[in-house]
N, C-alpha and C positions, 0 to 999 in steps of 0.2 A: 328351837328347830331341831327335828330329828331326821336322820337320813333314812331312806327307804329300804325295801327288802334286800337290795343288793348288799347293803352294809351288813345286815344280819347274816346273809349267806356267806359273805366273805369271812366273818368272824368264826362261823362254824367250821368252814373249810380250813382256816388257819389252825384251829385247835386240833382237828383230827388228822390233817394231812401235812401240815407245815405250809407256811405262807408261800414259799417259792413255787411249789408244785401247783398251788391253786391259781397262780398267775396266768396259766393257760386257759382258765375257764372263761366263758363268755361274760362280758360285763366287768371284768377285772382289769385294772390298770397294770401294764407291764412295769416291772421293777428294773431300774438300771442295773446292768450286769455287775457293777462294782459294789452294790449294796447287799449286805447280809442282814436280813430281818429276822431276829430271834424273838419269838413269841409276839411279834408285831403282826396284827391281822393284815390280810391282803387289802389293797386299796380298791374299792369299787369305782368303776368308771363314772358313776353318778357324782361322786365327790369331785372328780377331775373336771367334769362339765360345770358343776355349780361354782367352782372356784376359778375357772379359766381366766376371766378378766383380771383377776388379782395376781395371776401368775405371769402375765404378759407385759408387765411394766418394764421400762428401761430406765437407766440413769445415765447421766453424762457428767463426768467430773473433769474440771479444768486441770491440765497437767503442765503445760508450758506454752510459750509463744514461739512460732517459727520466725526467726529474725529475717529470713530472706523474703518470704511471701506475706508476712504479717498475718498469717493464718493462726488459728488457735489449735493446739494439740489437746485432745480430750481422750478420756478412757470411757468406752461404752461397749455394750454387748449386743451383737446381732445374732449370735449363735449360742453356744453353751458357756462361753467364758468372755470376760472383759478384755478388749483389745484396744490398741491405739488407733485413733482416727484423726484426720485433719479436717477442720471446718474453715473454709476460706473467708467467710463473712458471716455476720450475725444471721442466724436462722438459716444458714446455708446447708447444703447437702454434706453428709458425713462420708469422707473418703477413708476407707479402711486401709491401714498401713501394715499391721501385723495380723497374722492368721494362725496363731499357735493354738494348740489344744489346751495349754495351761494359761491361766490369766497372766497378763503383762502389766507391769506397773513401774513406778519410780523412773520415769523417762526424763532425759535432759537433752536439749539441743546445745550444740557448740555455740559460743557467743556470736559467730558469724553465720550460723545456720548450715555449716558445711557437713555436719555429722549429727546423727541422732543415736543416743545410747539408751538402753533400757535393761531391766532385770526380769528374770523369769526363773521359777523353780520347777520341780517335778513332783506332781502328786501331793502338793502341800507340804513337802518335807523341809521347806525353807532353806535348802541348800542352793541359794540363788547364784545364777551365772549372769555375767554382763555381756550384752550383745550390742553390736552396731547394725543399723539397718543400711545395707549396701545394695543399691539398685533393686530395692523392694524385697530383698532377702535378708534374713538374720544371719549375722556372722558372730560366732562365739569368740569373745576376747579373753575369757578366763579359762581355767584348766578343766572345767567340767566335773571336778571332784570336790574342791573346797567350797566353803560358804563365803559369798562375796556381797558387798554392799556398795552401791554406786554413790560416789560423792560428787563434789563440785568440779566444774571445769575451771582451769586457770583463766585469768583475765584475757590472756592472749589467745586462748583456744587451742594451744598446742599440747596441753597436758590435762589429764583428768585424775583426780584423787579417788581412791577406793579403799575399802577395808577388805581384808581376806584372812582366813585362818589357815592358809596352806602351809605355813611354817610349822605350826604346832598341832593343827587339827582342832584346836580349841578356841584361841583368842584372836580377836580382830587386830592384826597388824595394819599399819597404814602404808599404802603403796602409791607411787606415781607412775603413770603410763601415758605414752603417746598412742591413742587409739588406732592410728594408722599403722603402728608397729607394736602389736601386743607383746612381742618378746622383749620390748624395752622396759617392761614393768620392773621397778626397783623399790625395795622396801625403804621407807623413810623413817618409820617408827616401829620398834619391836615392843608390843604391849605386854602387859602382865595381867590383863583381865578381859572380861567379855564385853565391856561397854565402851570401847574406843571407836570413834567415828571422825572422819574428816568433815569440816564444816564449811570453810570459805578460804579462798586465797586473798592475800592483800592485793590492793590495786596494782602494785608494781611486780606482783608474782614472786617476790623474794621470800615470803613467809606463808605458812599454812596454819590456819586455826584448827586445832584438834580438840575434841570433846571426849571426856571420860565420864561415863554414866556409872556412878557408884550406887546411887539409889535415887528415888524420886525427889528427895530433898538435898542430895549431895551430888553436884555435877562439877567437874574440875576442867578448867581450860588451860591449854598449852599453846604457845606460839612456837612453831617449828621453823627453823632456818632451813630453807630448801637446799642451799648450797652445801652446808656441812652437816645437817641433821641435828644440830644442837637445839635444845628446847628451853623455854622459859615459862614457868607456871604463872598464870594470870589470876588465880583464885588464892588469895592470901588471907581471907577472912578467918577469924577464930571459930566461927560457926559454919555449919554446912550451908551451901548456897546452891540454888537451882536456877535454871535458865529455860526460857521458851523463846527460841529465835535468836540467832546471832548473825550479824551481817556487817561487813566493811562498807562504809560509805565511800564515794569517789574521792573524798579528801583524806582517806586513810584512817578516819576515826572508826572504832569498833563499837557498834551499837548492840544492845542486848535488852531483853525483857528478863529482869532478875528480881528475886526476893531478898537480895543482899541488903541488910539493914531494915527489912520490912517483912510483915507477914504475907503480903501479896506481892505479885510481880509488878514492878514499875519499869517504864521504858527509859533507858539512859545510855550512858557511854562508859565503856570499860577503858580507863586510862592506861595506855600501854606503858607508860613510864613508871607509874606508881602501883599498877595492878589493883587499883581501887575502882569501885563502881560509883558513878556520879549520876543520880536520877535526874531526869528531865521532865517526864510526865508521870504523874501519880494519880491513879484512879481511886485512891483511898481504900475502899473495902473490896475492890474488884481486881482480879488478875487481868493483866495484859498478856494474851496467850500466843499471838503470832503477829508478825509485821514484815514489811519489806521496804526498801529504799529505792526511790526512782533513780534511773541511771544518771540523770543530771544532778542528783543530790538535792533537789528542791523539796521533795515530798517524802514523808514516811506515812504509809498506810498501816494501821494497826487495829487488831481485834480486841475488844473488851468482853470479858466473860460475865454476863449478868445471870448468875445462878444456873448457867447452862445455855442461855440465849446469847447470841452474838450481836454485838454492836460494832459497826465499822466506822473508824474515824480517820481523818487525814490531819497530819501535823505539817504545817508550813515552816520549813527551816529558816526561811528568810524573815518572816514576821513573828513567828512563834505562835500563830493562831492555830486552834484546833477546831475542826468542823466535823459534824456528824452526818453520815450518809443515811438519809431517812427514806430513800426510795426502794429499799429492799424488804421483802416479806420477813416476818418473824421466823427465825430458824437458826441454823448453825452455819458459820462460814469457815472455809478451809482453803488451803492452797493459794494463799495470798502472794501474788507475784506481778511485778511491773514488766511490761514489754519494753524493748529498747526505745520505742517511740513515746513511752510515757503512759499508756493505758494500763490500768490495773485489772488483772484477771483473778477471779475467785470461783469457788464452788459454793452454791447455796443449797442447803438441805432443809426442806420444810415439808410438813405433812400435807399442806394445802397447795403446794406447787410441785412437789417431787424433788428430785436432785438434778440440778442443771448448772451450766456454766454461764457466767455473767462477766461483764467488764464495767469499770467505772472510770469516768474522766475526772482526774484530780482537780482540774480547773473549775469545772461546772458541777461536779458531783452527779452528772447524768448517768443513769444506770441503763445498760444495754444487755438484753438477754440474748445469748448466742445460741442456745439450744432449747428446744421444747420437747422433752422426751415423752414417748408414748406411755400411757397408763392403762393399756388394755381396753381402750374405748371408754373408760370411766373418767369422770371429771374430778381431778384432784381437789378442786375447790370445794367439792362436796364432803371431803374427809373432815373429821373433827379436828379442831385445834386443841392442843393439850392445855390443861390448866396447872399452874404451879401450886403445889400443896406444901405448906410450911408448918411444922409442928416442933414441939420440944420432946426430946427422948427421955428415957428413964432417969437420967442424971441432969436434966435441964439443958443439955446440948441441943442447939438448933439444927434441925435436919430438914431436908426438902426433897421433892421429887415431882415428876410430871404425870398427871392423870389424864388418860384419854377416855372420855365418857361416851357411850353410845348416844346418838341423837334421841332425846326423850320423845320427840314427835313420832319416831319410828319404833322405838322400843320402850314401852311403858313398863311400869312396875320396877321392882328391885332387880338389879342386874348382877350376873356372876362377875367375878373379878379374878384376873391373873396378875400376880406381882412378879415383875421381870427384873432381875437383879444383874447389874452390869459386872463385867470382869475387871481384871487389872491386878490387884484391887485398885491400882492407881488409874482408874478410869472415871468417867462422869456420864450420868444419864442426862441427855439433852433432848430438846424438842425436835425430833427428827421425823423424816418420812418413814411410815411404818411398813410400806411395801405389802407383802403377803398378809401381814397381821391386820391390815385394814379390813380384811374379810371378817375377822373375829369381831371387830368393833362395829362395822357397818351392817353386816348381814346377820351375824349370830347375836349381836347385841351384848358382847362381852366387854367389860371395861378392862383396861390394862394400865397398871401403875408401874412407873420406872423410878425407883427410889435412889437417892444419893445418901448412903450410909456414911458414917465416919470412915475416913481413909480414902474417900473420893477426892479427886483433884478438882480445881476450880474454886475452892473456898479458902485458899491460903495454906501455908505450910504447917501451921498448928493443927488444922483440921485433918490434913492428909496423914499426919503422924499419929493420930489418935488410936489407930488399930495395930501399930507396929509391934512385932514380937508375939510370942505365944500367949503371954498373960493378958494382953489387951484385945486379942483377936475376937473373942466372943462378944465384946461390947458392940461390935458391928451387927452381930446377930440379934442382940437386944434392941438395936434400932429397928430391925424388921418387926419385932414385937410391938414397939411403939406405933409404927405405921399400921400394923394390923389392928390394934386397939382403936386407933383413930378412924380407920376406914370401915370397921365393923359398926361404928356408930352412924355412918353416913346413911341417910334415909333412902338413897338411891342405889345402895350396894346391898346385895343379898349376902348377909353374914354367914349363911349356911353353905354358900357355894364360892369359896375362895381357894385358889391354887397358887403355887409358886413355881417359877422357872428361872433359869440363868445359865450363862456360859462361862467356862474357864473358872476363874475365882468365883464368879456368880454361880457356877455349878456346885462348888463347896458350900456357898451360902444357901443354895436350894436344899442340899442334904441336911445342913445344920438346922435350917428352919423347919424342915419336916420332923426332925427329932425333937426340937424344943416346943414347936407349936402345932404338933400333929393333930391335936383335938380341934384346932381352929381351921385346919386346912383339909381339902378333899384329896389332893394329889400333888405330885411334884415331878417336873421334867428337867433333867439337867443335861447340859451339852458340854462335852470335853472338860468335865469338872474334876476337881481334886477330891479324892475320897480319903486319902491318908497323907498328911503332910510329910511324914517320915519317908514313905515309899516314893512320894512325888519328888522330894529333894534328892533322894538316892538315884532316881531314874530319869529325871529331866536331863536334857542335854547339858554336858559338863560346862560349856561356856556360859550357861545361864545360872548355874548353881549358886555361885557366890552372890549374884544379884538378888536371887530369891531368898537366900539366907538372911540378908539384911532386912527384908520385909517380914518374913514369917518366923525366923529363928534358925538356930544352927543345930541340926539333928546330931552332930558329933559331940555336943556338950550334954552330958547325961541328964542334968535337970531340965534343960530345954527339950531334949528328946522325950522325956517323960511327959512334959506338958503338951507337946505337939501330939503325942499319941492319945493323950486324954481328950483333946478337943477334936480329934479326927473322927468324922462320921463312921468310918469303917469299924472302929472299935465298938460302936454302939449300934451297928447295923441291925441287930436282932430287935431293936426297939422301933425300927421304922415300920409303922403299922398302917400306912396309907400307900396307895399304888404309886409306883415309880416308873418313869421312862428315862432311858439313857441313850444319848447320841454320841458316837465316837468316830474319830478319824484315825485310821490305822497307822498313818505316817506322821502323827502329831509329834513334833520334837519338843513341845513345851510341856503339855500334860500327856504323858504316855498312855497308850490305849490300855495298859495294865491297870490304870486307876479305875477305868470303867469295868473291866472284867471282874475285879475283886469285889466291887460294891454290888454288881448284879448277882454274882454267885452268893454273896452273903445274904442279900435280901431274899433271894429265892430259897435259900436253905431254911428260912423262917416261914416258908409257905406263902409269901406275899408276892403280888404281881410285880414283875420287873421286865418291861419291854426293853429290847436292846436293838438299836439300829446302827450298824457299822458300815462305814465307807472305806473300801480298800484303796481308793485313789484320792483320799483327802487327808488333810492335816488338821490344823487347829481351827476347825469349823469348815462347813461345806461351801466351796466357792464355785462349783460347777452347777449350772442351772438345773439340769436333770436331777441331780442329787438333792439340791435344796428344795425343789418342788416336792419330791417324794418325802423328804423329811417333814415338810409342812403338812402334807396329807396324812402322814402317820400320826403327827401330833394332833391333828383334828380328830382322828378316831379316838385318841387317848383322852382328849378333853371331852368329847361327846360321851364317852363311856363313864368317865370318872368324875367329871365336873358338871357337865350340863345334864347328864342323864339322871342325876340324883342317886346313883348307886352308892 
């Protein structure tokens, strides 16, 4: 499919006059004021109209339960950003509670429903502030300057724990505060690193569980005495241990999903006397990734990771029986939380249903859908279901990913392919709702493949550590080569029209793949990606630097610095011989905008195309709808010119 004359006129105008000036021309879509489009062609209104149904989808994510009204609190968007809404009953009307210009997230009701707290930053800078919703209006509880993270409420509902860097400007200290009196905030733990967070209060409110994230495979637990601030370490293993989910049961036992003594995370109890982990439920080769305990202590609901797909199960603490919830569509589960009255709330993310909030009755396993979000007039059931692709890499390591194929009844012949690499690198490609990208699959007939290279989570601690440090880093790039070889042999894939994209660490992987496999690729599009590991480590926010050094290497050590420079795409930018597009958030605290500036300049110096789209009011990815829409339209022009057009 090719776009009409408006697309060609827009490209010509952008070359001779610059894209912003051309935006006033008839038939040209206006560009959001905060976006700077450098060498990006103007967007013809024709594309806007063609893609409109795919732009107008909504999502609804479960956030919490309202203890007073038994309503569900969700996050959804009716304007430009996601805000908090209350839904009184399944499939009921959404009552908007917050009306901020920035997205609102991470909200928690007090145990008795008397207060609602939430977080919000400014322009994607991740300098979060904590707010209380009072009489329909937000009241800031933090200082407006420091970076804060909302933690748990005490069992009594009189205190909330939170992290803040206001003491040093760097690291997350742990504070306690009475939200009714923000000036009451007092520091409980003075931390020495960037990964400290409050997790849960003991049922008697005498102790607070605190978590120190050293790396994806090394998480340390501390039990803090609230009266005197003394701490006791609960991770005494000789080997690094990781956790997913930590929760006190009503009887005072501490439950966790941990890989202590195992390659995968098992569900069990952290013995508070011996500081040892005692597994109770073992899924053998699969991680248990999230769980919650019912307020009466009867049930544990837990999620099992099946190569990216979620399976929800209930454990009966009285009988020891485990039951599977089979009434949910295939997809990804998140936000697992019991209501005070025993119903379980979740978010279900699936390409054939969208992203919506559900509840499950632990007694009957009956599934109730609370929201049915709009999908622009399109039927989500018509979207393709992803297929799991499993292969062996260059060294025999088993790797996998999810392939979204266009419907062969609608799109005959061999199809173009985009390989979309996740970030993290401690992330995982999962079978999710594609949103705008369903236009690529359904209308343009482009296949999209989401790989899980070594270093991805969800496959055990051995697999996630296979890319650690500068000397193992490029083995994950070789995994992309193995996927490329496999997919190029697929009779339904056009081996001559394959491109690569990715965000954050996936942006680095995009650049590295363009360098190593440029002859097999048509183009690359990277979003907020790393172009030089050395400059990234030197310029990322200081509180994150030590955490990233564990993963990538330490640029202060000469031999590691030399290797980091060697594997950085910036060093070899002159060898990038296929078109590049870069998307940047000016306020990004994780991957600074300078990473994009330097790779764009280096590629252009070699006379190669390098489109650059910058948002002055965004951070690590575009979260405002107007910006995200324009980003998608610009990417369509890029794919049309360099992937689909055969140039």
